[in-house]
Residue, then its C-alpha position, 0 to 999 in steps of 0.5 A: x500500500x502506497x501512503x502519500x502525504x496529506x498535503x505539500x507545504x507551499x514553497x512560500x512558507x519554507x525558509x530560504x537557503x540563504x537564511x532569510x524567510x520569505x514573507x508568504x502572501x496570506x491570499x496565496x496560502x489560503x488559495x493553495x489550501x482551497x485548491x488542495x481541498x478541492x483535489x482531495x474531494x475530487x480524488x475521494x469522489x473518483x475513489x468511491x466511483x471506482x469502488x462502486x463500478x468495480x475498477x478497484x477492490x481496495x475498500x480501505x484506500x477508498x475509505x482513507x481517500x474519503x476521510x482525507x477529503x472529509x478532514x480537509x473540508x472540515x478544516x477549510x470550513x473551520x478556517x472560513x468560519x473563523x475568518x467570517x467571525x473576525x470580519x464581523x468583529x472588525x465591522x462591529x468595532x468600526x460602527 
């Protein structure tokens, strides 16, 4: 069974070899994780379809793909909810 990592760390977040740390753009980091979540959900859908059509017989890999997508989606939903809460609080402070 081949186990792949859940996600790759964007290059903007890794320290540079020269010792300086590059500033990561918040929007690009969020965009990267949304795209990664989207890929996980698509992979889970394909794995489920392959299992139901008989293209694969490995139930455990299918369940792992589905759970990976579930966890990724819940994390992104939590981040979104927190961002909305912060935005609401900022707007309340300005009023």
